[in-house]
C-alpha angles and dihedrals in degrees: 000000000000133000127214119248089254091053091049088060088062096059121107113270122233087262090053092052090050091049090049091054089051102041102025096230140075134194110214132215118249102303098165128050122235089252091053092051091046088053089053089056093047094045091048092053090051088049091052088050089057104266113151132166089199138347132228110274090226134011111249116226097248102036122155103215118155117200128181090260090067091070132214097334125123105292122226123178120177128206095027088147088063100040100041123051092190092056091041094054091062097037090054093055105139093224090067092051091046092054090048090048090054093050095044092041090232134142097216134033127197130183111253099179140339123205123192108215133191118181106195122223091257110120093188095049106117095207089063091070112083111197124224111282141135125233099229090068092072095033089066090132089063118091097208128094091188099069116127144180133231112209105205116189119194094224141014104312123201141155094284090063095052094255122194111278127201132209097228116242094354092126086076095055122112112229122243090225134275149202136231092291090076092070091060122096115260090247089064095048135082110264092216090051090054093049091051091048089056092051092047095050092048090052091045090054093044088240139128128238105249110183117205117188112211108235101199126184120213111282093022127096141193124236123204137186119252092242100049118108112238140159141155140234140221123311105236095161100101095242134068120276106228124190148131127235105214108196112202135196130200119236093259096060114116139166113274133182113251109184121217128206093260091059097256125108131248112259143191131215088256091069095078094042113040127079120262128254116235090267090054102256126133109272110227089187093064102140091213095063102013106038121182112248099175135030129138 
C-alpha cells in the first residue's frame, strides 16, 4: 500500500509518536475529506434504516446491536465494517491504518472491530454516560499490548457533545490487581466500581487523574492506546453526537488463552465468527472480519 505525498504529510511526526508513547493519545490532522465524512453520515442513516450488504452469519454472545425497538438510548452497532460496504470503504482508508502503524510502531494494521455510535441529545439519558475503562480489559484474549482505537466523529466534536475523554498517561500505569470482572465490557459492569478502580489505580501508581477531553474538528480523529482509561459524558449540544470507534490491531496480534477463575477462558465476539488457525484457535487475522488496512 502506498500513500500520496500529500497523505504522507498527514502522518504523525516523530515528536507526535513520542508524545503518544508518553500520553497514550493522539489528535490527528484532517484524515478524511468533508465528502467522506458526509458519506459516513449518509451511510449510517441508511444502516439505521435497515440497509445491509451482508449480515453476521451467527450472533455473538456479547454483540452491541441497536435496533429501533431499543428506543432513544445511546446507539451502539458492532461489525459495521462487515455489514456495510459504504462504511467499510472509508474505514479501510489506508491513511488511517498508516497513522495507526506509526503510533503503534507496527508494520501492519488490521481492523479488530468497528462500532457505530449515536449519542442522542438527551443530557439525562443514563446510557449517554460512558464510565472510565480501558479497552484491553475486554480484549484479554488478544496477545498484543499495542492495539489502539481511532475515534471518528462525523462533525466537530467538543465537550458539549460528550466527546471522548482520556486520563492522560494512564496507559503506563501498573494495575493493583483484578478479578474476572475486568474482562467484561463496561456496559456489563457497575459504574461505581469502575470509578473506584480508576481512583485505586491512580493512587497505586502515585499519580493524579488528569482528564483530557478530545476536541476534534470534522475530518480529524483521535487515537488512543488500548490501556488508557477513557470515558465520555452527557451530550448537551442539542444535536446527536455521531461517530465510529474503529478498533485496530497490529499485525502481531493473535488469540491467546486467558484463564478465568471458573476454568474457562476469556473470549471475544470474534471467537464464534472467525475462521480457525491450524491448531484450532480463533484466527484474529481472518480477512473477512479483520481485514488489513495498512502494510508496506
